[in-house]
N, CA, C and O of each residue as an XYZ file, in Angstrom:
612
protein
N      63.214     94.383     61.855
C      64.271     94.043     60.950
C      65.547     93.845     61.764
O      65.960     94.738     62.503
N      66.161     92.688     61.630
C      67.371     92.350     62.363
C      68.574     92.562     61.459
O      68.787     91.813     60.506
N      69.373     93.608     61.772
C      70.548     93.881     60.959
C      71.762     93.217     61.570
O      71.963     93.268     62.783
N      72.553     92.609     60.748
C      73.821     92.049     61.182
C      74.878     93.136     61.048
O      75.018     93.733     59.980
N      75.632     93.405     62.134
C      76.645     94.456     62.030
C      77.714     94.083     61.012
O      78.096     92.923     60.859
N      78.176     95.117     60.329
C      79.249     94.879     59.358
C      80.543     94.590     60.096
O      80.771     95.142     61.172
N      81.386     93.748     59.549
C      82.692     93.495     60.181
C      83.499     94.785     60.224
O      83.351     95.657     59.367
N      84.342     94.891     61.223
C      85.150     96.091     61.404
C      86.038     96.344     60.187
O      86.320     97.499     59.867
N      86.477     95.305     59.512
C      87.345     95.476     58.345
C      86.618     96.188     57.209
O      87.255     96.828     56.373
N      85.257     96.080     57.171
C      84.479     96.792     56.160
C      84.292     98.264     56.535
O      84.093     99.112     55.665
N      84.356     98.556     57.818
C      84.097     99.909     58.283
C      85.345    100.801     58.207
O      85.240    101.985     57.889
N      86.508    100.242     58.495
C      87.747    101.017     58.508
C      88.735    100.345     57.579
O      89.117     99.195     57.798
N      89.151    101.053     56.544
C      90.139    100.446     55.646
C      91.484    100.332     56.368
O      92.025    101.332     56.840
N      92.016     99.119     56.452
C      93.274     98.882     57.152
C      94.258     98.234     56.193
O      93.952     97.230     55.549
N      95.422     98.814     56.110
C      96.507     98.214     55.337
C      97.329     97.376     56.312
O      98.210     97.888     57.002
N      97.024     96.076     56.356
C      97.688     95.204     57.314
C      99.193     95.174     57.127
O      99.939     95.147     58.105
N      99.639     95.177     55.904
C     101.079     95.170     55.624
C     101.751     96.384     56.276
O     102.790     96.256     56.923
N     101.148     97.555     56.097
C     101.700     98.778     56.666
C     101.662     98.728     58.204
O     102.597     99.180     58.864
N     100.586     98.183     58.762
C     100.463     98.089     60.203
C     101.555     97.189     60.781
O     102.157     97.530     61.799
N     101.819     96.044     60.143
C     102.865     95.141     60.631
C     104.234     95.813     60.581
O     105.039     95.634     61.494
N     104.511     96.586     59.524
C     105.788     97.298     59.440
C     105.910     98.308     60.585
O     106.970     98.435     61.198
N     104.824     99.020     60.864
C     104.842    100.019     61.931
C     105.098     99.361     63.276
O     105.896     99.865     64.067
N     104.439     98.251     63.546
C     104.624     97.544     64.815
C     106.059     97.037     64.933
O     106.656     97.108     66.007
N     106.609     96.532     63.844
C     107.972     96.007     63.859
C     108.994     97.104     64.117
O     110.068     96.831     64.652
N     108.675     98.350     63.745
C     109.615     99.457     63.916
C     109.564    100.082     65.315
O     110.398    100.927     65.641
N     108.608     99.682     66.134
C     108.472    100.293     67.452
C     109.605     99.827     68.352
O     109.872     98.631     68.471
N     110.264    100.785     68.979
C     111.296    100.469     69.965
C     110.708    100.717     71.342
O     110.183    101.794     71.624
N     110.802     99.723     72.182
C     110.238     99.856     73.519
C     111.319    100.343     74.468
O     112.415     99.786     74.527
N     110.990    101.394     75.211
C     111.915    101.932     76.196
C     111.830    101.084     77.449
O     110.771    100.543     77.767
N     112.945    100.963     78.165
C     112.881    100.211     79.423
C     111.969    100.938     80.404
O     111.831    102.159     80.332
N     111.356    100.209     81.306
C     110.462    100.868     82.271
C     111.259    101.827     83.145
O     112.442    101.600     83.398
N     110.624    102.890     83.604
C     111.337    103.828     84.477
C     111.656    103.160     85.807
O     110.954    102.239     86.224
N     112.709    103.617     86.473
C     113.036    103.026     87.774
C     111.917    103.295     88.768
O     111.210    104.295     88.642
N     111.745    102.426     89.748
C     110.673    102.644     90.722
C     110.938    103.918     91.522
O     112.082    104.277     91.803
N     109.860    104.578     91.874
C     109.966    105.796     92.662
C     110.161    105.395     94.114
O     109.341    104.672     94.681
N     111.241    105.861     94.710
C     111.512    105.511     96.103
C     111.101    106.613     97.060
O     110.882    106.363     98.245
N     110.996    107.827     96.552
C     110.572    108.936     97.389
C     109.363    109.598     96.760
O     109.237    109.668     95.537
N     108.488    110.077     97.605
C     107.308    110.771     97.107
C     107.684    112.199     96.739
O     108.512    112.818     97.407
N     107.076    112.725     95.675
C     107.367    114.117     95.335
C     106.845    115.051     96.423
O     105.826    114.781     97.060
N     107.543    116.123     96.616
C     107.162    117.108     97.622
C     106.638    118.350     96.909
O     107.253    118.847     95.966
N     105.493    118.839     97.376
C     104.969    120.089     96.829
C     105.801    121.200     97.445
O     105.714    121.457     98.646
N     106.599    121.849     96.631
C     107.534    122.849     97.127
C     106.809    124.094     97.613
O     107.097    124.599     98.698
N     105.875    124.588     96.820
C     105.193    125.808     97.200
C     103.725    125.700     96.813
O     103.287    126.253     95.804
N     102.981    124.982     97.630
C     101.566    124.746     97.328
C     100.776    126.043     97.328
O      99.838    126.195     96.545
N     101.140    126.977     98.195
C     100.384    128.226     98.261
C     100.524    129.009     96.964
O      99.553    129.593     96.484
N     101.733    129.026     96.390
C     101.929    129.739     95.120
C     101.162    129.044     93.997
O     100.596    129.709     93.129
N     101.139    127.713     94.009
C     100.419    126.969     92.986
C      98.914    127.092     93.154
O      98.161    126.838     92.214
N      98.476    127.474     94.333
C      97.044    127.526     94.629
C      96.314    128.578     93.814
O      95.091    128.528     93.689
N      97.052    129.533     93.259
C      96.371    130.537     92.452
C      95.723    129.907     91.238
O      94.736    130.428     90.720
N      96.273    128.780     90.773
C      95.670    128.093     89.638
C      94.820    126.904     90.072
O      94.020    126.395     89.286
N      94.984    126.458     91.310
C      94.210    125.320     91.808
C      93.799    125.583     93.252
O      94.593    125.351     94.164
N      92.584    126.060     93.481
C      92.162    126.414     94.839
C      92.175    125.237     95.811
O      92.234    125.446     97.023
N      92.121    124.007     95.306
C      92.180    122.851     96.208
C      93.533    122.773     96.912
O      93.633    122.258     98.026
N      94.580    123.293     96.247
C      95.893    123.286     96.882
C      95.942    124.206     98.098
O      96.756    123.993     98.997
N      95.082    125.226     98.139
C      94.999    126.080     99.325
C      94.559    125.226    100.514
O      95.100    125.350    101.613
N      93.581    124.369    100.284
C      93.093    123.483    101.349
C      94.223    122.583    101.836
O      94.411    122.415    103.041
N      94.979    121.999    100.896
C      96.081    121.105    101.261
C      97.165    121.873    102.011
O      97.627    121.421    103.059
N      97.575    123.025    101.489
C      98.624    123.817    102.134
C      98.199    124.248    103.536
O      98.998    124.188    104.471
N      96.958    124.677    103.687
C      96.464    125.083    105.001
C      96.416    123.895    105.963
O      96.731    124.039    107.145
N      96.024    122.727    105.461
C      95.964    121.528    106.307
C      97.351    121.139    106.792
O      97.517    120.732    107.942
N      98.339    121.259    105.929
C      99.719    120.934    106.321
C     100.192    121.893    107.410
O     100.826    121.472    108.377
N      99.887    123.171    107.258
C     100.273    124.162    108.278
C      99.568    123.857    109.608
O     100.197    123.873    110.666
N      98.263    123.579    109.545
C      97.518    123.273    110.768
C      98.045    122.009    111.428
O      98.151    121.943    112.653
N      98.376    121.003    110.620
C      98.892    119.746    111.174
C     100.214    119.991    111.899
O     100.453    119.432    112.969
N     101.057    120.816    111.321
C     102.339    121.118    111.970
C     102.106    121.828    113.302
O     102.740    121.498    114.304
N     101.197    122.803    113.311
C     100.894    123.529    114.547
C     100.267    122.599    115.585
O     100.606    122.659    116.766
N      99.359    121.745    115.140
C      98.687    120.810    116.037
C      99.682    119.819    116.625
O      99.648    119.530    117.821
N     100.565    119.301    115.783
C     101.584    118.368    116.265
C     102.452    119.036    117.321
O     102.722    118.451    118.370
N     102.888    120.254    117.046
C     103.760    120.968    117.978
C     103.068    121.174    119.322
O     103.672    120.943    120.369
N     101.815    121.602    119.302
C     101.119    121.861    120.564
C     100.811    120.570    121.319
O     100.959    120.520    122.540
N     100.387    119.532    120.612
C     100.020    118.289    121.305
C     101.243    117.477    121.719
O     101.192    116.747    122.709
N     102.345    117.597    120.970
C     103.546    116.858    121.337
C     104.058    117.314    122.693
O     104.581    116.505    123.459
N     103.914    118.600    123.001
C     104.366    119.081    124.308
C     103.511    118.493    125.431
O     103.961    118.396    126.573
N     102.279    118.103    125.103
C     101.383    117.521    126.107
C     101.575    116.014    126.243
O     101.566    115.484    127.354
N     101.750    115.312    125.104
C     101.783    113.854    125.125
C     103.178    113.253    124.954
O     103.480    112.209    125.532
N     104.013    113.899    124.174
C     105.330    113.357    123.896
C     106.378    114.163    124.612
O     106.103    114.804    125.627
N     107.574    114.129    124.086
C     108.604    115.027    124.572
C     109.563    115.278    123.421
O     109.502    114.602    122.395
N     110.443    116.244    123.593
C     111.304    116.636    122.472
C     112.236    115.510    122.055
O     112.653    115.463    120.898
N     112.572    114.608    122.960
C     113.470    113.511    122.630
C     112.767    112.311    122.017
O     113.394    111.508    121.325
N     111.473    112.184    122.267
C     110.740    111.012    121.777
C     109.301    111.416    121.464
O     108.462    111.508    122.360
N     109.030    111.655    120.192
C     107.681    112.075    119.808
C     106.657    110.952    119.970
O     105.451    111.193    119.918
N     107.136    109.742    120.164
C     106.237    108.602    120.337
C     106.114    108.191    121.805
O     105.681    107.077    122.103
N     106.489    109.077    122.714
C     106.530    108.729    124.132
C     105.190    108.202    124.648
O     105.158    107.200    125.363
N     104.083    108.867    124.294
C     102.790    108.399    124.812
C     102.409    107.048    124.213
O     101.849    106.208    124.917
N     102.698    106.818    122.931
C     102.416    105.513    122.326
C     103.272    104.434    122.990
O     102.803    103.327    123.255
N     104.535    104.776    123.255
C     105.463    103.825    123.871
C     104.995    103.467    125.285
O     104.975    102.293    125.656
N     104.615    104.492    126.080
C     104.136    104.239    127.451
C     102.907    103.344    127.454
O     102.850    102.354    128.183
N     101.916    103.702    126.627
C     100.684    102.913    126.592
C     100.936    101.504    126.066
O     100.329    100.547    126.547
N     101.809    101.370    125.101
C     102.137    100.051    124.557
C     102.778     99.177    125.633
O     102.461     97.994    125.755
N     103.677     99.771    126.407
C     104.314     99.007    127.488
C     103.309     98.646    128.575
O     103.316     97.523    129.079
N     102.444     99.594    128.939
C     101.440     99.338    129.979
C     100.491     98.213    129.590
O     100.104     97.402    130.432
N     100.116     98.162    128.314
C      99.135     97.186    127.844
C      99.772     95.965    127.183
O      99.072     95.045    126.760
N     101.096     95.962    127.096
C     101.835     94.879    126.441
C     101.329     94.674    125.003
O     100.980     93.569    124.589
N     101.308     95.787    124.269
C     100.840     95.786    122.886
C     101.874     96.469    122.001
O     102.694     97.241    122.498
N     101.849     96.198    120.703
C     102.695     96.966    119.791
C     102.199     98.412    119.715
O     101.012     98.677    119.904
N     103.103     99.329    119.442
C     102.706    100.740    119.335
C     101.676    100.947    118.238
O     100.804    101.805    118.369
N     101.761    100.174    117.153
C     100.791    100.356    116.066
C      99.380    100.004    116.522
O      98.416    100.598    116.038
N      99.238     99.066    117.429
C      97.920     98.725    117.962
C      97.393     99.863    118.835
O      96.215    100.213    118.768
N      98.268    100.428    119.644
C      97.882    101.587    120.459
C      97.469    102.727    119.538
O      96.466    103.399    119.781
N      98.251    102.945    118.472
C      97.908    103.992    117.509
C      96.502    103.762    116.960
O      95.699    104.691    116.880
N      96.214    102.521    116.584
C      94.915    102.210    115.982
C      93.782    102.538    116.951
O      92.742    103.050    116.536
N      93.969    102.254    118.210
C      92.907    102.546    119.183
C      92.750    104.052    119.387
O      91.627    104.551    119.446
N      93.857    104.779    119.495
C      93.769    106.222    119.716
C      93.256    106.958    118.485
O      92.438    107.871    118.599
N      93.728    106.567    117.323
C      93.271    107.206    116.081
C      91.845    106.773    115.745
O      91.133    107.464    115.017
N      91.438    105.628    116.282
C      90.120    105.086    115.986
C      88.972    106.006    116.357
O      87.948    106.028    115.675
N      89.132    106.766    117.433
C      88.038    107.672    117.825
C      87.834    108.756    116.774
O      86.703    109.180    116.537
N      88.903    109.203    116.148
C      88.783    110.209    115.098
C      88.184    109.592    113.829
O      87.335    110.192    113.169
N      88.647    108.378    113.508
C      88.103    107.686    112.333
C      86.616    107.394    112.532
O      85.822    107.524    111.600
N      86.249    107.001    113.740
C      84.847    106.705    114.026
C      83.978    107.945    113.831
O      82.889    107.865    113.261
N      84.461    109.079    114.305
C      83.722    110.327    114.147
C      83.580    110.707    112.670
O      82.517    111.149    112.237
N      84.653    110.533    111.909
C      84.620    110.839    110.472
C      83.663    109.886    109.753
O      82.906    110.309    108.878
N      83.694    108.607    110.119
C      82.777    107.642    109.495
C      81.331    107.997    109.794
O      80.464    107.875    108.928
N      81.069    108.436    111.017
C      79.696    108.820    111.371
C      79.268    110.035    110.555
O      78.122    110.117    110.113
N      80.179    110.968    110.357
C      79.883    112.137    109.526
C      79.514    111.702    108.108
O      78.531    112.187    107.547
N      80.292    110.796    107.532
C      80.030    110.319    106.167
C      78.665    109.636    106.097
O      77.919    109.831    105.137
N      78.342    108.843    107.107
C      77.029    108.188    107.136
C      75.908    109.220    107.248
O      74.865    109.088    106.608
N      76.134    110.249    108.068
C      75.122    111.302    108.224
C      74.900    112.052    106.917
O      73.762    112.360    106.561
N      75.980    112.345    106.201
C      75.848    113.034    104.915
C      75.044    112.174    103.951
O      74.152    112.665    103.259
N      75.368    110.891    103.913
C      74.657    109.974    103.021
C      73.175    109.901    103.369
O      72.332    109.779    102.480
N      72.856    109.976    104.663
C      71.457    109.895    105.114
C      70.799    111.273    105.177
O      69.641    111.395    105.575
N      71.543    112.309    104.782
C      71.046    113.684    104.826
C      70.573    114.046    106.236
O      69.506    114.630    106.430
N      71.412    113.676    107.214
C      71.068    113.861    108.621
C      72.048    114.854    109.248
O      73.262    114.731    109.085
N      71.514    115.825    109.955
C      72.353    116.763    110.686
C      72.624    116.238    112.082
O      71.857    115.432    112.609
N      73.716    116.694    112.680
C      74.059    116.240    114.028
C      74.916    117.320    114.690
O      75.795    117.899    114.051
N      74.662    117.584    115.953
C      75.533    118.482    116.706
C      76.821    117.737    117.029
O      76.798    116.599    117.498
N      77.940    118.396    116.770
C      79.239    117.791    117.032
C      80.017    118.659    118.007
O      79.892    119.883    118.000
N      80.823    118.015    118.849
C      81.605    118.770    119.829
C      82.790    119.476    119.170
O      83.307    120.455    119.707
N      83.214    118.989    118.027
C      84.321    119.596    117.282
C      83.924    119.670    115.819
O      83.166    118.829    115.336
N      84.430    120.672    115.109
C      84.163    120.678    113.666
C      84.869    119.499    112.994
O      85.903    119.029    113.469
N      84.309    119.038    111.904
C      84.881    117.894    111.200
C      86.320    118.177    110.784
O      87.154    117.270    110.787
N      86.620    119.422    110.426
C      87.987    119.760    110.025
C      88.983    119.467    111.149
O      90.119    119.081    110.872
N      88.581    119.642    112.409
C      89.473    119.356    113.535
C      89.748    117.856    113.642
O      90.875    117.449    113.926
N      88.723    117.039    113.416
C      88.923    115.573    113.447
C      89.866    115.140    112.324
O      90.732    114.286    112.512
N      89.676    115.749    111.155
C      90.530    115.420    110.014
C      91.963    115.851    110.297
O      92.904    115.116    109.997
N      92.136    117.044    110.875
C      93.480    117.503    111.242
C      94.134    116.534    112.218
O      95.308    116.194    112.073
N      93.365    116.091    113.218
C      93.906    115.115    114.171
C      94.347    113.845    113.458
O      95.414    113.301    113.742
N      93.525    113.381    112.538
C      93.861    112.147    111.825
C      95.089    112.326    110.938
O      95.861    111.384    110.759
N      95.279    113.514    110.384
C      96.488    113.790    109.596
C      97.718    113.644    110.497
O      98.694    112.995    110.122
N      97.665    114.248    111.683
C      98.791    114.154    112.614
C      99.010    112.702    113.026
O     100.145    112.228    113.060
N      97.928    111.998    113.337
C      98.060    110.585    113.702
C      98.682    109.774    112.557
O      99.498    108.886    112.802
N      98.307    110.070    111.335
C      98.857    109.341    110.181
C     100.356    109.567    110.052
O     101.105    108.642    109.738
N     100.785    110.790    110.293
C     102.222    111.086    110.238
C     102.955    110.361    111.365
O     104.047    109.829    111.166
N     102.343    110.345    112.548
C     102.951    109.608    113.660
C     103.021    108.111    113.356
O     103.965    107.437    113.767
N     102.031    107.595    112.643
C     102.053    106.179    112.266
C     103.252    105.881    111.372
O     103.830    104.797    111.454
N     103.629    106.825    110.527
C     104.838    106.625    109.711
C     106.048    106.373    110.606
O     106.848    105.477    110.336
N     106.182    107.160    111.670
C     107.302    106.981    112.595
C     107.191    105.649    113.337
O     108.195    104.967    113.546
N     105.980    105.282    113.731
C     105.772    104.007    114.437
C     106.122    102.832    113.534
O     106.845    101.924    113.943
N     105.612    102.848    112.312
C     105.886    101.752    111.378
C     107.390    101.645    111.098
O     107.945    100.548    111.052
N     108.033    102.788    110.913
C     109.476    102.778    110.687
C     110.200    102.131    111.861
O     111.113    101.331    111.658
N     109.810    102.463    113.065
C     110.451    101.889    114.259
C     110.147    100.398    114.379
O     111.040     99.609    114.688
N     108.911    100.010    114.141
C     108.549     98.588    114.281
C     109.226     97.722    113.211
O     109.505     96.547    113.448
N     109.485     98.296    112.051
C     110.100     97.505    110.984
C     111.619     97.481    111.049
O     112.261     96.682    110.368
N     112.186     98.345    111.856
C     113.665     98.380    111.964
C     114.151     97.901    113.291
O     115.358     97.871    113.532
């Protein structure tokens, strides 16, 4: 038996006159201004009591700060946090963002391999825990912000 669906007007009683009046009375607010700054999580650790994922974020931010501080003394200097990118860019006659892509690429490659291994349900011995690669990439991403700012100005 082939049933023809009933029209929607038969299923839901609609007072078109009333609907048109309601639509005519709607006042549209102007769109909000564009957001120029990203919101900052003021106290992620305190908020983490209700959201355990924020503990992961807060801990990652702390680790990234510590990692940046320790590695900057090795690769950069207090006057120029991009010193190693600048040196390599000059040596290779490349933009700093290209140097960044090559240096950060080893971490991205390792993370991509991890994702492929998870998908294939394959274990692999790694020289560093995945969290360390992710921490490195967080620091590299922050450094890219400084590089992009410099290249665009």
